[in-house]
C-alpha positions as CSV (number, residue, x, y, z in Angstrom):
1,M,51.1,165.3,-56.8
2,L,51.9,163.8,-60.2
3,R,53.9,166.9,-61.2
4,L,56.0,166.6,-57.9
5,F,56.7,162.9,-58.7
6,S,57.6,163.7,-62.3
7,R,60.1,166.5,-61.1
8,F,61.6,164.1,-58.6
9,V,62.1,161.4,-61.3
10,N,63.7,163.8,-63.8
11,D,66.0,165.5,-61.2
12,E,69.6,164.3,-61.9
13,S,71.5,166.5,-59.5
14,G,72.0,163.7,-57.0
15,A,73.2,161.3,-59.7
16,T,75.7,163.9,-60.8
17,A,77.1,164.2,-57.3
18,I,77.4,160.4,-57.0
19,E,79.3,160.3,-60.3
20,Y,81.7,162.9,-59.1
21,A,82.2,161.0,-55.9
22,L,82.9,157.8,-57.7
23,I,85.4,159.5,-60.0
24,A,87.1,161.0,-56.9
25,A,87.3,157.6,-55.2
26,G,88.8,156.1,-58.3
27,I,91.5,158.8,-58.6
28,S,92.2,158.4,-54.9
29,L,92.7,154.6,-55.2
30,A,95.1,155.2,-58.2
31,I,97.1,157.7,-56.1
32,I,97.3,155.3,-53.2
33,A,98.5,152.5,-55.4
34,A,101.2,154.7,-57.0
35,V,102.4,156.0,-53.7
36,Q,102.7,152.5,-52.2
37,G,104.7,151.3,-55.2
38,L,107.0,154.3,-55.0
39,G,107.4,153.8,-51.3
40,T,108.4,150.2,-51.7
41,T,110.9,151.1,-54.4
42,L,112.4,153.9,-52.2
43,N,112.6,151.6,-49.2
44,G,114.6,149.0,-51.2
45,R,117.0,151.8,-52.5
46,Y,117.5,153.1,-49.0
47,A,118.3,149.6,-47.8
48,D,120.8,149.1,-50.6
49,I,122.5,152.4,-49.7
50,N,122.5,151.5,-46.0
51,T,124.1,148.2,-46.8
52,S,126.8,149.7,-49.0
53,L,127.7,152.3,-46.3
54,K,128.3,149.7,-43.6
């Protein structure tokens, strides 16, 4: 029983999976922020083009 508990405490495979999930979440948030900023900029440019064509 003690050896089973020791193996459980020393097993880090779950921690590695959680670390990768946190890294993926951080990258996803950065991509979302970049796309939102780009979308706002493009929306403003298209509005300017639309105004100048009228």
